[in-house]
Phi, psi and omega in degrees: 000136184272135176241148185250169176298119185297337183289341182250004184252163175297162180273156172278125178256128176243129181231118172278108177281336175202168172094008177252287180288351176235161184279335188241194180061039186290128174200124183234131181255129172244123185230128175223115181059240183263017184233139176229135166238151183242130175254115177070156182201080191252166176269164171244159180254119184292142175285171183298335182284345180265080192293133173080356181274133182280306179216167174241138179238159180294161175277114184272006188306314183301318181289318183293329177288344180233035188303330181290345180269339190285121184265327184188162168245130180246127182255128187280326181194178194265037172258143187295337177284003175239344178223353190294341180269001182306315181304325182287324176288317187285347171294330186251345186220109183270097178226156178292151179241128181249133178198166175291171186300313181298313182294323176300323176296316177299316181297318179302317177299316182296319179294320178294319179301326183262008179056040176259121184240172175074021181269134177271106179262125183245144182268135173258125169255108192307323184276350188237324190292132171231123180255126173253105187238087183063238182281357187255139166244125186238129176232171190221157170218156185280135175237176175247144176204187180277003172231136181295168176063040178268152190235147158260145188236129179248119186248117181249128178220172177302343180277345182134188183256130174242134177250125184246110185233083177282159169032087183215164164206170174261108180243109183275353176226058182294159185287314183219025181234169166278157173295164177312128184276080183297316183302315182291322179300317180294316181299314183291331179288341176057019182065020187213047180280122180287316183215143175243118170258121185211157183304133179237009188297331180265017187292346178266001182255129181281165176074208181243147177289137184290159178287154177292336192297335187280348181297324184298326178298323179293320176300316178300315181299316182286327175294324176298325179285345191244026181301128179082359184252160172296136186226123181234139173236131174242135177211175177294131190294342178270355183279076187296324179295320178294320177298319178300317179296318180297320180292314181299314180297322180293318178297323177296337179255022174060038177244141172264171192248133172245122177266121183241110180130135183300314183296320178298313180300315181296314184290323176295321178298318178297313183295323178291322179296332180267359179080010178283332173245116183243082178230143178296153184301327182290353174298330189256144179235136177293153181297331178289315179293333182299334181295341181259010182243145177305123181305332179289354179253012185229151164238126177267121170263117194240130176285150176118030183296340178263013177072023184300130177299130180091351178291168181301318180293318179300316180294322178295318181294333182257013177069024184248003180277136185294329187241344184248123173241120181293126184260160174301132179067018170298154174255125178239120187249122174266107180251053177194127176277135180295141176279161177308134178104345182239007184300318183297316182288329175292316178301321180296320178293317178300316178298318181296316180295320178297318178300326180284356177100005180281151169270111186255129180247125179214169194302330184288341181239353184221121179288155171059033174272336182208142168237137186296149172273001184254134180296149175266191186301320180298318178298319183292319178294323179296314180298316180299321180289328179287314187279321182052055179284164174280321182237148182239133177229107177287139178224167172077014179223177176277181181301318182292327178290321177298318181292321178298321177296315180300316179298322180295314182293325177299327180294342176278000181093011179279125179299145182303326183290352177260010178239128184241117174265099187266136170270167180301130178092349180276111182280155176234132181256128184237135178165155181055033179073012183239160174222128179221152176289138179252206181293159176260124181264121180295128176229162177214159172286134176253117184271137174249117184234099186065238179266359181270130180239115177077359181272346178264100183260189183296328179296315179296316179299318179298318177300318180296321179295317179296316179300319183289331185262326189245341181087191183218146173235118181258128182243128180239124183240119179282146180227122179278108185296316184295322183267354179051056177208155177276145171270153182269017179268070181284131178250140179230136177234125180251133175227116177075008180252291177224155175277119191304314186297330182265358184230030184296323180297317179298316181291326176297319178291325178295322178297324179295325176298317180296317181298324178297322181293312184289332175295322179296324182280336178057228183278001183298146182248026176279076188296324181300313180293320179300315180297317180299318180294319178299312182297318181294310183294321180292318180300316179298315181297314184293322178294320180295324184274327189240344185075012181240158184233071178293159172289122178257122182238111181257146176221145176254121183254113179279131179228000000 
């Protein structure tokens, strides 16, 4: 590939559309001249305040406005906050997708679930694959994370070399992976890395992140405590190495495996097809057949470690699962630490399971149930020392994690001006050995609510919040069309605002407010204005009387 003098060429523009001030919704745009490549395309998990929203996806506007420039999407690893939004992007933008074999399998399942067809999926072999995508040459090296087949990405352009290393740690004894390929990372960096974008989520943790291998000992210990009892393990469904450990430990305790959850079944099927999970078919029992087997002879691997509403674990905890009933003194093991934003819903599931009589094991009360897939301070210093970039850009964490990373790198003697804490949409321009802040690209969260994509905006969310906190008062006013007059038989229905029987005096006074409005309008048929006046005057009255602001919804019924 031919490279030009960087002093006479355009600059490389990097834009984080997601994944900086938040842990999820990762999407990074690299643009040079007439060429764009995209690294990752993940979903976000809505907080409790975003009522009714299933997932959040990145704002694709910048890419769709430049669709003729986009050469490819490259996926770094198999977590949904890095690839789960692909179906939504690929419906509108037909570009090839590159990923390792395992991740390609996960992506294929996701595309089929969303009925997205015609996608060109390409395989990355980390030690061999070289992508020539317009002005970009892209190579890869193997990293460690809590899901196998994770990648570090080296992007070479006329502006220089950028190394993109999301979600990583140094694990010298991984369960089913090779250790972090330090030699290749150094070789590909050529001793001349202009900028390093790397995971900062563990920047507040001292030392080094522990190896995955020790988790299996904990499974053995808990299985020893649970002889003859129902035993459930929940983990992230893409964490194939953790699933492998759970299966091996269960087989050693004469237990067969029940997979509960669509994502778990799909991901295990992909991993078995690739030879990453090598267990005989009789290891597994269908959830329906499991009902006829002694619970002490089974281990349930259950999806829903983040407490997702509607997941297999959530349904079991709420007595809504068709095949799983939580028993007294069951053991339920959480082998995944909740990411920022989901702690409350995980706590709620733990409380619910405990109330049902289960013995629940989670990281706060049981050591070695989970080890993070994210490097700690020692890992970060090691990567910085190996790569020796000129500029540092923390990604994949919240604001506090980015600042902790910056403070850590400064202790290595790196000047503060060579570290960039970028918010979503803040572009960075790289070239001629320099880095400067560029334009700010407006982005927004795009909410997915059922089959609706982007149609649920902030106004709708605000209405839902008010409804959940303040309730609603529905007012119905009859109008005699022939006589062109309103009737004084005003009906009111309260839901979540006040209990009607105990608040009749308040509602009677509210009806008088409505009657005053319709008396003012007389025979006029400007129903829109009449409804607005009723809603405005009632809202003012109710706030003055109760200090609350329910949604007031008025309707004029012609009869």
